[in-house]
Each structure stands twice: as structure tokens, then as C-alpha cells.
C-alpha positions in Angstrom: -7.5 8.5 27.4 -9.0 10.5 24.2 -11.2 8.6 21.8 -10.4 10.4 18.8 -7.0 12.6 18.0 -7.8 16.4 16.5 -4.3 17.5 17.0 -2.1 17.5 13.7 0.9 14.7 13.6 4.0 17.2 12.5 5.7 15.2 9.9 9.6 16.7 10.4 13.1 14.9 9.4 13.9 14.1 12.7 10.7 11.7 12.7 12.6 8.9 10.8 15.4 8.7 12.7 14.2 7.6 16.1 15.0 3.2 14.9 18.1 1.2 15.9 18.9 -1.2 13.4 17.4 -4.0 15.7 14.4 -2.7 14.5 14.8 -3.7 10.8 15.9 -7.3 11.4 12.5 -7.1 13.6 10.1 -6.5 10.7 12.2 -9.0 8.7 11.8 -12.2 10.9 8.2 -10.6 11.8 7.3 -10.6 7.6 8.7 -14.5 7.5 6.5 -16.1 10.4 3.4 -14.0 9.3 4.2 -15.0 5.3 5.9 -18.5 5.7 2.0 -19.8 7.3 -0.1 -17.9 4.7 2.2 -19.2 2.0 0.7 -22.4 3.2 -2.7 -21.4 3.4 -2.4 -19.5 0.1 -1.0 -23.2 -2.0 -5.0 -24.3 -1.1 -7.1 -21.2 -1.6 -7.5 -21.3 -5.5 -9.6 -24.6 -4.6 -11.6 -22.4 -2.1 -14.9 -20.2 -2.2 -14.5 -17.0 -3.4 -15.8 -15.3 -0.1 -12.6 -17.3 1.2 -9.7 -16.7 -1.6 -10.8 -12.9 -0.4 -10.8 -12.8 3.3 -7.5 -11.3 3.8 -8.7 -8.5 2.0 -12.1 -8.6 3.4 -10.0 -8.0 7.1 -8.2 -5.1 5.1 -11.0 -2.9 4.9 -11.1 -3.5 9.4 -7.3 -3.9 9.9 -4.0 -2.1 8.8 -5.9 -2.2 5.0 -8.0 0.6 4.8 -7.1 2.1 8.8 -3.6 2.7 7.3 -4.5 5.9 5.8 -6.9 6.8 8.4 -4.6 9.5 9.8 -4.3 11.3 6.4 -5.4 14.1 7.8 -3.4 14.5 11.0 -0.7 14.0 9.0 -1.8 16.7 6.3 -2.2 19.2 8.9 1.0 19.1 10.7 2.3 19.7 7.3 0.7 22.8 7.1 3.4 26.3 7.8 0.8 27.1 10.0 -2.0 25.2 12.0 -4.9 27.1 11.7 -8.8 25.8 11.2 -9.5 27.4 8.1 -6.0 25.9 6.8 -7.2 22.3 7.9 -10.6 22.9 6.2 -9.5 24.1 3.2 -6.6 20.8 3.4 -9.4 18.2 3.6 -11.7 19.8 1.6 -8.5 19.4 -1.4 -8.1 15.4 0.1 -12.2 14.9 -0.6 -12.5 16.7 -3.9 -9.1 14.6 -5.0 -11.1 11.9 -4.2 -14.5 13.0 -5.6 -12.9 13.3 -9.3 -11.9 9.9 -9.4 -15.4 8.3 -8.4 -16.4 10.1 -11.2 -13.8 9.5 -13.1 -14.7 5.9 -12.8 -18.3 6.1 -13.6 -17.1 8.3 -17.0 -14.4 6.5 -18.7 -13.9 2.9 -16.0 -11.2 1.2 -18.1 -8.9 4.4 -18.1 -9.6 4.6 -14.2 -8.9 1.3 -13.9 -5.4 1.7 -15.7 -4.9 4.4 -13.5 -5.6 3.0 -10.5 -2.3 -0.2 -11.0 -0.1 2.3 -12.4 -1.3 4.6 -9.0 -0.6 2.1 -7.1 2.4 0.5 -9.0 3.6 3.8 -7.8 2.5 4.1 -4.2 3.4 0.4 -3.1 6.5 1.0 -4.3 7.1 4.4 -3.2 6.0 2.8 0.6 8.6 -0.3 0.2 11.4 2.8 -1.0 10.5 4.6 2.4 12.1 1.4 4.3 14.7 0.1 2.8 16.1 4.0 3.2 15.1 4.9 6.7 14.5 1.2 8.4 17.4 -0.8 6.2 19.3 2.0 5.6 20.0 2.1 1.7 20.8 5.2 1.6 22.0 4.5 -2.1 18.4 5.3 -2.8 18.8 9.4 -1.5 22.0 9.4 -3.6 20.5 8.4 -7.3 17.5 9.4 -8.9 18.1 6.5 -11.3 17.8 3.9 -8.3 15.1 5.6 -6.4 12.8 5.5 -9.5 13.8 1.6 -10.4 13.4 0.9 -7.2 9.9 2.4 -6.8 8.8 1.0 -10.1 9.9 -2.8 -9.6 8.6 -2.9 -6.1 5.4 -2.1 -6.8 5.2 -3.9 -10.5 5.9 -7.0 -8.9 2.3 -7.0 -6.4 0.7 -5.5 -9.2 1.6 -7.1 -12.7 3.3 -10.5 -11.5 -0.5 -12.0 -10.5 -1.4 -11.5 -14.1 1.2 -14.2 -15.6 0.4 -18.0 -13.7 -2.7 -16.2 -12.2 -3.8 -14.8 -15.7 -7.5 -16.0 -15.5 -8.2 -14.7 -12.3 -5.9 -11.7 -12.9 -8.8 -10.7 -16.4 -12.0 -11.1 -14.4 -11.2 -9.1 -11.7 -10.1 -6.4 -14.5 -13.3 -6.7 -16.4 -14.9 -6.6 -13.3 -14.0 -3.2 -12.2 -14.5 -1.8 -16.2 -18.0 -3.4 -16.1 -18.5 -2.8 -12.6 -20.4 1.0 -14.0 -23.1 -1.7 -15.5 -23.0 0.6 -19.0 -20.8 -2.4 -20.7 -19.9 -6.0 -20.9 -15.8 -5.7 -20.7 -14.2 -8.1 -22.3 -9.9 -7.7 -21.0 -8.4 -9.7 -23.9 -5.0 -7.8 -24.0 -4.4 -9.4 -20.2 -4.9 -12.9 -22.2 -3.1 -11.7 -24.9 0.0 -10.7 -23.2 0.5 -12.7 -20.2 3.8 -12.6 -20.1 5.0 -9.3 -19.9 2.9 -9.5 -16.5 6.6 -10.9 -15.5 9.1 -9.6 -18.0 8.4 -6.3 -17.2 9.0 -6.5 -13.2 11.6 -8.8 -13.6 13.4 -6.7 -16.1 12.9 -3.9 -13.8 14.7 -6.0 -10.9 18.0 -6.6 -13.9 17.6 -3.0 -14.3 17.9 -2.1 -10.8 20.4 -4.0 -10.4 23.5 -3.6 -13.4 22.4 0.0 -12.1 23.1 -0.3 -8.7 27.1 -1.9 -9.6 29.2 1.1 -8.6 27.4 3.4 -6.6 26.7 1.2 -3.5 29.3 2.0 -0.6 30.8 -1.0 1.1 28.8 0.0 4.2 25.7 -0.3 2.1 25.9 -4.1 0.8 24.1 -5.4 3.3 20.6 -3.2 2.7 21.2 -4.3 -1.3 21.1 -7.8 0.0 18.3 -7.2 2.2 17.0 -5.0 -0.9 17.2 -8.4 -3.3 15.8 -10.3 -0.8 13.1 -8.9 0.0 12.5 -8.4 -4.2 13.4 -12.5 -4.7 10.5 -13.5 -1.3 7.6 -11.1 -3.5 8.4 -12.2 -6.6 8.4 -16.1 -5.6 5.3 -15.0 -3.8 3.3 -13.8 -6.2 4.1 -16.2 -8.9 3.1 -19.0 -6.8 0.5 -18.2 -4.8 -2.9 -17.6 -6.1 -3.9 -13.5 -7.0 -6.5 -13.2 -4.8 -5.0 -14.4 -1.3 -1.5 -12.8 -2.7 -2.8 -9.9 -3.4 -5.1 -9.5 0.1 -2.5 -10.7 2.6 0.5 -8.3 0.7 -1.9 -4.8 1.3 -2.6 -6.0 4.8 0.6 -7.6 6.3 3.3 -5.6 4.0 2.5 -2.3 2.5 -0.4 -1.4 4.9 1.3 -2.7 8.3 4.8 -0.9 6.8 3.0 2.5 6.3 1.8 1.9 10.1 4.8 1.7 11.7 5.8 5.1 9.8 3.0 6.8 11.0 3.6 5.5 14.3 7.5 6.5 14.6 6.0 9.9 12.9 3.6 10.6 15.5 5.6 11.6 18.8 3.5 9.6 21.3 3.8 6.3 19.0 7.2 6.5 18.7 7.9 6.9 22.4 5.5 4.0 23.0 7.5 1.8 20.4 10.6 2.7 22.2 9.2 1.8 25.5 7.9 -1.5 24.1 4.4 -0.2 25.6 2.1 -2.4 23.1 -1.6 -2.5 23.8 -0.8 1.3 24.4 0.3 2.0 20.8 -3.0 -0.1 20.0 -5.1 2.4 21.1 -2.4 5.4 19.9 -3.1 3.6 16.7 -6.9 3.9 17.1 -7.1 7.2 18.2 -5.5 8.4 14.9 -7.3 6.4 12.4 -10.9 5.3 13.6 -12.4 8.1 12.6 -12.2 8.1 9.3 -12.0 4.8 9.0 -15.3 4.8 9.8 -16.4 7.5 7.7 -14.4 5.9 4.4 -16.8 2.4 5.2 -19.8 4.7 5.2 -18.6 6.1 2.8 -18.2 3.2 0.2 -21.4 1.4 1.9 -23.4 4.6 0.9 -22.0 5.2 -2.3 -21.9 1.3 -3.9 -24.6 -0.3 -1.5 -21.5 -2.4 -0.4 -22.4 -5.3 1.8 -20.4 -5.9 4.7 -21.0 -9.6 5.4 -17.9 -12.4 4.6 -20.8 -14.4 2.8 -22.0 -11.8 0.7 -18.6 -11.6 -1.0 -18.9 -12.2 -4.9 -16.3 -10.6 -7.8 -19.1 -7.8 -8.0 -18.1 -7.2 -4.4 -14.9 -7.3 -5.2 -15.0 -4.6 -7.8 -17.3 -2.5 -5.1 -14.4 -2.9 -2.8 -11.5 -2.3 -5.0 -13.2 0.5 -6.3 -13.6 2.0 -2.9 -9.9 1.4 -2.0 -8.7 3.1 -5.9 -11.1 6.4 -4.8 -8.8 7.0 -1.1 -5.6 5.4 -2.5 -4.9 8.8 -4.5 -5.4 11.7 -2.0 -3.6 8.9 0.2 -0.2 8.5 -2.2 -0.8 12.6 -2.6 -0.1 12.9 1.6 2.7 10.4 1.4 4.3 12.1 -1.3 4.3 15.2 0.5 5.6 13.6 3.4 8.3 11.9 1.5 9.3 15.4 0.5 9.6 16.3 4.1 11.4 13.5 5.5 13.6 11.9 2.6 16.4 14.0 2.5 19.0 13.6 -1.1 22.4 13.3 0.0 
């Protein structure tokens, strides 16, 4: 057993064609089994101390959430036309530079950085769901229509980012204010969040409706089941983010929906990981995941602790802690999203 994987993970189109349809059903069943009890807990979470409301987000720093970007360097190296140490150094330098530039942006213009973070996350979470819908649920219409692809990314990403600002508007506003005020140079009042609360629901709903209208006449008979899975997931997410308190809802989604699904994508792409999935060797699969991600996850956690004086004690969690955690996550999300965009270009082919 090796502790750290240094070899590139080749990102090829064939890496996404290994899973039979039963894995689509398995992921749906798993999601229901996880989110139903979390929903029951979530309905009670509004009255909990904030450190308990943020427990899923705290867990995400160590399981799935932060680690789901921990293999980026291996995937990035796997996409290089020629594997060389000079290429690896240049690519990881550019990756780090993108994160540092965004961190500086937070220091200079926190409001702009916060709004950019919202938009970036809408796109990134939407592109993650698009990949699963296409490659696992066989929604092949997303490769034929640019309009459907764009709408799918926008409506799927906007549900978890915007819908919590409707019924959970007070909490949503408090988080935005904490983010923008985190620089210590101003005390920001996000009145626009309160004044426009209805749009936090209408925008995702309108995008979802437009997506369904545009799908008319573009779906082949063999793809109808995929479209209904697509719609069912969207409705479940709408209900989840409407009625579950925002901090709990977003934390659970980040860990058990977005990050877990990207984790599966990485393991499907990795040759050894895909073999372990096919043979059902799940304990060995966990070890493989640690080999791929543990080094960069530890480095990221140390970086967040050094840059933000961030405590990793559960009892120390407050809104100020949340702001630091979200800024740290955002700084890593930018280069991570760029890597995923390159992966999409190599693994998703238009038809």
C-alpha cells in the first residue's frame, strides 16, 4: 500500500463508459436513504446552536467536501499532452496562482468576491449535476442541445445557491454580510437580500420551467426515463432547499450530493478506482481515495488555518468561522472548477 499517489490519473473519454445502468438506480436509492433522515433532522435544526447547524459543513472539511478537490493535481497532470516534471510544476503553479489571485480579490473587493463566489458555485454545482445526468442517468440530449445544457447547468446550480434565500432569507442575509465584512474594513448591510427575497425562488423556478419547455420535441423516446429522473431530482432539491433550514441544507448538499458525486467521477476516471468499483472491493476503494486526495487535503487545511487563523474545533464555530470557511472553500473552488471544465471537454463529447 502506498500512502500518496504521485502518478497522473489519465482523463480519457473511455473512462466514463464503464458503469452499467444499475449504478444510476444505486445512486438514486443511496441519495434517498441519506437525505430522508437528514431531512428529518434538518426540520429540527433551526433551533439548534449554530455549531450543530453547521456540523455537515464542518464534516465537509475532512470528508468528501474538501477532499473532492484533493485529486485535482493528478487529474491536471493526467490531461497534459506530455507528462514531464516541468509540465507538472507549471500546471500546479498556475493552479495555485488562480487561488491566490482570488484570495487577493477577497481582500480588495469583498462584495465583488462574494457575488463572484455565488455565480461560480452556481456554475460549478450545475456542471457537476450535468455530468451525472449525462454519463450516469444517460441524458444524452444534453450533448445535442447547447440551450438545454446551459439551462440544465443554470437551474441545477441555482437551486442550492438561490432557493435558501427565499424562506431562509434572514440566515442567508447574515451569511452574506459575514462574508463581505470578513475583511474587517467595513460592516456590510445586505439590504438587497431582504428586498429581493422572492427572486431567490423565482429565478431557479423560471429556469427549471424554461428547461422543461425547451426539452419539448428534443427528447428521443429512449431518453424519456432520463428526463423524468432529471425532473425528479430537481423537484426533490427544490423541496429540500425550500423547507430545510439553509445552513443544514447547504452543508448536507455539499457533502452528500455535490462532493460525493464528484468523488465517484474521480474514482470512475481512475483506472484502479474503476476496477475496485466493478469488483465491489469497497474497503480497498476507500484506501485508494485516501491515496489520491489526502496530501492535498491536508495542505489545504493547513493553508486555511494559516491564512485565516481558522480553528478546527467544533465548539468554536460561529458566523465568523463560517465566513472564513466559505472564503477558503471559494479560493479552492476557482482552480478546481477550471480543472473540471477541462475534464468535461475531454470526457463529454457532443453528438
